[in-house]
MOPAC internal coordinates of N, CA, C and O (Angstrom, degrees):
PM7 1SCF
backbone

  N    0.0000 0     0.00 0     0.00 0    0    0    0
  C    1.4534 1     0.00 0     0.00 0    1    0    0
  C    1.5247 1   108.60 1     0.00 0    2    1    0
  O    1.2310 1   120.54 1   -49.63 1    3    2    1
  N    1.3020 1   116.57 1   130.37 1    3    2    1
  C    1.4598 1   121.41 1  -178.86 1    5    3    2
  C    1.5287 1   110.39 1   -76.06 1    6    5    3
  O    1.2310 1   121.43 1   -36.06 1    7    6    5
  N    1.3291 1   114.88 1   143.94 1    7    6    5
  C    1.4606 1   120.74 1   174.76 1    9    7    6
  C    1.5229 1   108.12 1  -116.16 1   10    9    7
  O    1.2310 1   120.80 1   -31.67 1   11   10    9
  N    1.3098 1   116.08 1   148.33 1   11   10    9
  C    1.4543 1   120.48 1   177.17 1   13   11   10
  C    1.5202 1   109.06 1   -96.75 1   14   13   11
  O    1.2310 1   121.53 1   -39.30 1   15   14   13
  N    1.3239 1   114.69 1   140.70 1   15   14   13
  C    1.4537 1   120.60 1   177.42 1   17   15   14
  C    1.5195 1   108.20 1  -143.68 1   18   17   15
  O    1.2310 1   120.83 1   -27.23 1   19   18   17
  N    1.3101 1   116.02 1   152.77 1   19   18   17
  C    1.4580 1   121.86 1  -177.84 1   21   19   18
  C    1.5199 1   110.65 1  -111.88 1   22   21   19
  O    1.2310 1   121.88 1   -33.63 1   23   22   21
  N    1.3291 1   114.02 1   146.37 1   23   22   21
  C    1.4508 1   121.87 1   172.56 1   25   23   22
  C    1.5248 1   106.91 1   -79.39 1   26   25   23
  O    1.2310 1   119.80 1   -46.41 1   27   26   25
  N    1.3217 1   117.98 1   133.59 1   27   26   25
  C    1.4550 1   122.15 1  -173.16 1   29   27   26
  C    1.5305 1   113.94 1  -102.94 1   30   29   27
  O    1.2310 1   119.95 1  -158.32 1   31   30   29
  N    1.3278 1   117.70 1    21.68 1   31   30   29
  C    1.4678 1   122.29 1   179.79 1   33   31   30
  C    1.5277 1   112.73 1    63.13 1   34   33   31
  O    1.2310 1   120.22 1  -153.71 1   35   34   33
  N    1.3009 1   117.19 1    26.29 1   35   34   33
  C    1.4569 1   121.15 1   177.71 1   37   35   34
  C    1.5206 1   109.90 1   -89.67 1   38   37   35
  O    1.2310 1   121.05 1   -22.60 1   39   38   37
  N    1.3150 1   115.59 1   157.40 1   39   38   37
  C    1.4548 1   120.87 1   173.68 1   41   39   38
  C    1.5176 1   109.86 1   -74.62 1   42   41   39
  O    1.2310 1   121.09 1   -18.74 1   43   42   41
  N    1.3099 1   115.53 1   161.26 1   43   42   41
  C    1.4607 1   120.27 1   173.05 1   45   43   42
  C    1.5243 1   107.30 1   -80.71 1   46   45   43
  O    1.2310 1   120.75 1   -52.47 1   47   46   45
  N    1.3112 1   116.18 1   127.53 1   47   46   45
  C    1.4528 1   121.69 1   178.37 1   49   47   46
  C    1.5245 1   108.27 1   -78.05 1   50   49   47
  O    1.2310 1   120.54 1   -60.76 1   51   50   49
  N    1.3194 1   116.57 1   119.24 1   51   50   49
  C    1.4629 1   120.98 1   178.61 1   53   51   50
  C    1.5294 1   108.01 1   -81.54 1   54   53   51
  O    1.2310 1   121.20 1   -59.67 1   55   54   53
  N    1.3306 1   115.31 1   120.33 1   55   54   53
  C    1.4591 1   121.71 1   179.85 1   57   55   54
  C    1.5233 1   110.02 1   -91.97 1   58   57   55
  O    1.2310 1   120.95 1   142.95 1   59   58   57
  N    1.3255 1   115.79 1   -37.05 1   59   58   57
  C    1.4671 1   121.72 1  -178.18 1   61   59   58
  C    1.5193 1   108.26 1  -147.90 1   62   61   59
  O    1.2310 1   120.73 1   -37.71 1   63   62   61
  N    1.3232 1   116.20 1   142.29 1   63   62   61
  C    1.4641 1   120.21 1   177.14 1   65   63   62
  C    1.5260 1   111.95 1   -96.90 1   66   65   63
  O    1.2310 1   119.94 1   154.33 1   67   66   65
  N    1.3104 1   117.72 1   -25.67 1   67   66   65
  C    1.4636 1   120.65 1  -179.84 1   69   67   66
  C    1.5241 1   109.09 1  -144.34 1   70   69   67
  O    1.2310 1   119.18 1   -83.61 1   71   70   69
  N    1.3104 1   119.18 1    96.39 1   71   70   69
  C    1.4691 1   127.69 1     3.93 1   73   71   70
  C    1.5308 1   109.99 1   -77.29 1   74   73   71
  O    1.2310 1   121.10 1   -25.68 1   75   74   73
  N    1.3360 1   115.50 1   154.32 1   75   74   73
  C    1.4533 1   121.55 1  -178.98 1   77   75   74
  C    1.5274 1   110.21 1   -69.08 1   78   77   75
  O    1.2310 1   121.36 1   -59.01 1   79   78   77
  N    1.3360 1   115.00 1   120.99 1   79   78   77
  C    1.4681 1   122.15 1   176.91 1   81   79   78
  C    1.5115 1   107.77 1  -141.52 1   82   81   79
  O    1.2310 1   120.83 1   -35.55 1   83   82   81
  N    1.3354 1   116.01 1   144.45 1   83   82   81
  C    1.4557 1   119.91 1  -179.85 1   85   83   82
  C    1.5094 1   111.90 1  -151.61 1   86   85   83
  O    1.2310 1   121.95 1    -1.08 1   87   86   85
  N    1.3309 1   113.87 1   178.92 1   87   86   85
  C    1.4587 1   120.78 1  -176.77 1   89   87   86
  C    1.5242 1   108.42 1  -139.93 1   90   89   87
  O    1.2310 1   120.83 1   -48.93 1   91   90   89
  N    1.3341 1   116.03 1   131.07 1   91   90   89
  C    1.4550 1   124.39 1   178.16 1   93   91   90
  C    1.5213 1   107.41 1  -113.92 1   94   93   91
  O    1.2310 1   120.37 1   -44.98 1   95   94   93
  N    1.3240 1   116.90 1   135.02 1   95   94   93
  C    1.4538 1   121.17 1  -176.52 1   97   95   94
  C    1.5252 1   110.64 1  -103.01 1   98   97   95
  O    1.2310 1   121.03 1   -49.08 1   99   98   97
  N    1.3420 1   115.64 1   130.92 1   99   98   97
  C    1.4685 1   123.19 1   172.59 1  101   99   98
  C    1.5163 1   107.47 1  -118.51 1  102  101   99
  O    1.2310 1   120.04 1   -27.04 1  103  102  101
  N    1.3460 1   117.53 1   152.96 1  103  102  101
  C    1.4585 1   121.01 1  -178.46 1  105  103  102
  C    1.5289 1   108.99 1  -129.45 1  106  105  103
  O    1.2310 1   120.85 1   -47.31 1  107  106  105
  N    1.3405 1   115.98 1   132.69 1  107  106  105
  C    1.4618 1   121.78 1   178.83 1  109  107  106
  C    1.5272 1   110.42 1   -83.60 1  110  109  107
  O    1.2310 1   120.80 1    -7.59 1  111  110  109
  N    1.3332 1   116.08 1   172.41 1  111  110  109
  C    1.4752 1   120.77 1   176.58 1  113  111  110
  C    1.5192 1   112.11 1   -59.85 1  114  113  111
  O    1.2310 1   120.54 1   152.55 1  115  114  113
  N    1.3390 1   116.56 1   -27.45 1  115  114  113
  C    1.4645 1   121.68 1   179.76 1  117  115  114
  C    1.5220 1   111.96 1   -88.29 1  118  117  115
  O    1.2310 1   120.38 1  -166.65 1  119  118  117
  N    1.3325 1   116.87 1    13.35 1  119  118  117
  C    1.4679 1   123.65 1  -178.26 1  121  119  118
  C    1.5200 1   113.24 1    63.14 1  122  121  119
  O    1.2310 1   120.97 1  -157.27 1  123  122  121
  N    1.3361 1   115.75 1    22.73 1  123  122  121
  C    1.4615 1   119.44 1   173.85 1  125  123  122
  C    1.5248 1   107.82 1   -82.00 1  126  125  123
  O    1.2310 1   120.83 1   -45.32 1  127  126  125
  N    1.3230 1   116.03 1   134.68 1  127  126  125
  C    1.4537 1   120.65 1  -179.52 1  129  127  126
  C    1.5218 1   110.93 1   -91.24 1  130  129  127
  O    1.2310 1   120.95 1   -43.74 1  131  130  129
  N    1.3152 1   115.79 1   136.26 1  131  130  129
  C    1.4575 1   122.51 1   176.14 1  133  131  130
  C    1.5145 1   107.23 1  -119.58 1  134  133  131
  O    1.2310 1   120.50 1   -56.55 1  135  134  133
  N    1.3231 1   116.65 1   123.45 1  135  134  133
  C    1.4546 1   121.51 1   178.26 1  137  135  134
  C    1.5231 1   109.61 1   -94.93 1  138  137  135
  O    1.2310 1   120.73 1   -52.47 1  139  138  137
  N    1.3292 1   116.21 1   127.53 1  139  138  137
  C    1.4509 1   122.07 1   175.46 1  141  139  138
  C    1.5247 1   106.02 1  -105.11 1  142  141  139
  O    1.2310 1   120.68 1   -65.78 1  143  142  141
  N    1.3244 1   116.31 1   114.22 1  143  142  141
  C    1.4555 1   120.95 1  -179.54 1  145  143  142
  C    1.5257 1   109.11 1   -88.18 1  146  145  143
  O    1.2310 1   121.31 1   -46.62 1  147  146  145
  N    1.3276 1   115.10 1   133.38 1  147  146  145
  C    1.4500 1   121.39 1  -177.44 1  149  147  146
  C    1.5155 1   111.39 1  -123.83 1  150  149  147
  O    1.2310 1   121.14 1   -31.21 1  151  150  149
  N    1.3162 1   115.42 1   148.79 1  151  150  149
  C    1.4533 1   122.10 1   166.53 1  153  151  150
  C    1.5206 1   104.70 1  -131.41 1  154  153  151
  O    1.2310 1   119.98 1    -5.20 1  155  154  153
  N    1.2987 1   117.65 1   174.80 1  155  154  153
  C    1.4724 1   120.65 1  -170.56 1  157  155  154
  C    1.5320 1   112.73 1   -51.64 1  158  157  155
  O    1.2310 1   119.34 1   130.99 1  159  158  157
  N    1.3226 1   118.87 1   -49.01 1  159  158  157
  C    1.4682 1   121.06 1  -176.65 1  161  159  158
  C    1.5256 1   112.04 1   -62.41 1  162  161  159
  O    1.2310 1   120.21 1   136.22 1  163  162  161
  N    1.3340 1   117.21 1   -43.78 1  163  162  161
  C    1.4597 1   119.05 1  -178.99 1  165  163  162
  C    1.5296 1   110.97 1   -71.05 1  166  165  163
  O    1.2310 1   119.71 1   147.07 1  167  166  165
  N    1.3308 1   118.17 1   -32.93 1  167  166  165
  C    1.4658 1   120.97 1   176.93 1  169  167  166
  C    1.5265 1   110.30 1   -66.11 1  170  169  167
  O    1.2310 1   120.26 1   137.87 1  171  170  169
  N    1.3243 1   117.11 1   -42.13 1  171  170  169
  C    1.4635 1   120.41 1   177.59 1  173  171  170
  C    1.5247 1   111.20 1   -63.94 1  174  173  171
  O    1.2310 1   119.99 1   140.07 1  175  174  173
  N    1.3308 1   117.62 1   -39.93 1  175  174  173
  C    1.4674 1   121.32 1   177.53 1  177  175  174
  C    1.5258 1   110.49 1   -65.25 1  178  177  175
  O    1.2310 1   120.42 1   141.19 1  179  178  177
  N    1.3294 1   116.80 1   -38.81 1  179  178  177
  C    1.4618 1   120.87 1   178.55 1  181  179  178
  C    1.5258 1   110.80 1   -64.92 1  182  181  179
  O    1.2310 1   120.04 1   138.41 1  183  182  181
  N    1.3220 1   117.52 1   -41.59 1  183  182  181
  C    1.4669 1   120.78 1   177.17 1  185  183  182
  C    1.5305 1   110.11 1   -59.13 1  186  185  183
  O    1.2310 1   120.40 1   135.80 1  187  186  185
  N    1.3260 1   116.84 1   -44.20 1  187  186  185
  C    1.4695 1   120.61 1   178.41 1  189  187  186
  C    1.5180 1   112.06 1   -61.97 1  190  189  187
  O    1.2310 1   120.35 1   136.64 1  191  190  189
  N    1.3174 1   116.94 1   -43.36 1  191  190  189
  C    1.4620 1   120.84 1   179.78 1  193  191  190
  C    1.5309 1   110.86 1   -65.77 1  194  193  191
  O    1.2310 1   120.09 1   140.51 1  195  194  193
  N    1.3297 1   117.44 1   -39.49 1  195  194  193
  C    1.4647 1   120.80 1   178.64 1  197  195  194
  C    1.5272 1   111.20 1   -67.51 1  198  197  195
  O    1.2310 1   120.37 1   140.90 1  199  198  197
  N    1.3329 1   116.90 1   -39.10 1  199  198  197
  C    1.4646 1   120.36 1   177.98 1  201  199  198
  C    1.5373 1   110.48 1   -63.89 1  202  201  199
  O    1.2310 1   120.40 1   138.39 1  203  202  201
  N    1.3180 1   116.84 1   -41.61 1  203  202  201
  C    1.4695 1   120.64 1   177.92 1  205  203  202
  C    1.5270 1   110.63 1   -64.58 1  206  205  203
  O    1.2310 1   120.40 1   140.46 1  207  206  205
  N    1.3182 1   116.85 1   -39.54 1  207  206  205
  C    1.4611 1   121.73 1   177.75 1  209  207  206
  C    1.5284 1   110.22 1   -62.15 1  210  209  207
  O    1.2310 1   120.22 1   132.08 1  211  210  209
  N    1.3275 1   117.19 1   -47.92 1  211  210  209
  C    1.4597 1   121.26 1  -179.32 1  213  211  210
  C    1.5236 1   111.56 1   -64.57 1  214  213  211
  O    1.2310 1   120.20 1   146.00 1  215  214  213
  N    1.3159 1   117.22 1   -34.00 1  215  214  213
  C    1.4662 1   121.03 1   178.99 1  217  215  214
  C    1.5212 1   111.52 1   -65.87 1  218  217  215
  O    1.2310 1   119.93 1   153.92 1  219  218  217
  N    1.3136 1   117.75 1   -26.08 1  219  218  217
  C    1.4755 1   121.25 1   177.79 1  221  219  218
  C    1.5220 1   111.23 1   -62.09 1  222  221  219
  O    1.2310 1   120.11 1   152.96 1  223  222  221
  N    1.3167 1   117.39 1   -27.04 1  223  222  221
  C    1.4650 1   120.63 1  -178.81 1  225  223  222
  C    1.5087 1   114.12 1   -94.10 1  226  225  223
  O    1.2310 1   119.99 1   175.46 1  227  226  225
  N    1.3104 1   117.63 1    -4.54 1  227  226  225
  C    1.4670 1   121.54 1  -177.94 1  229  227  226
  C    1.5245 1   110.93 1   -78.97 1  230  229  227
  O    1.2310 1   120.53 1   -59.77 1  231  230  229
  N    1.3170 1   116.58 1   120.23 1  231  230  229
  C    1.4567 1   121.61 1   172.88 1  233  231  230
  C    1.5057 1   115.84 1    62.48 1  234  233  231
  O    1.2310 1   119.57 1  -155.10 1  235  234  233
  N    1.3098 1   118.42 1    24.90 1  235  234  233
  C    1.4713 1   119.98 1  -179.57 1  237  235  234
  C    1.4877 1   110.22 1  -114.60 1  238  237  235
  O    1.2310 1   120.10 1   180.00 1  239  238  237

């Protein structure tokens, strides 16, 4: 079952610089924290997905 969580405008916590790894925090309606772990490839894929999402709202 899918749960909804919101991005809280926090920075990504850098865990390691070489190799690049980080953690993004999301919070559910019940104030449960969900950690999204990122590495370079997944961060780049996320940027692409976010850019495509934002483009959906451009000029429509």
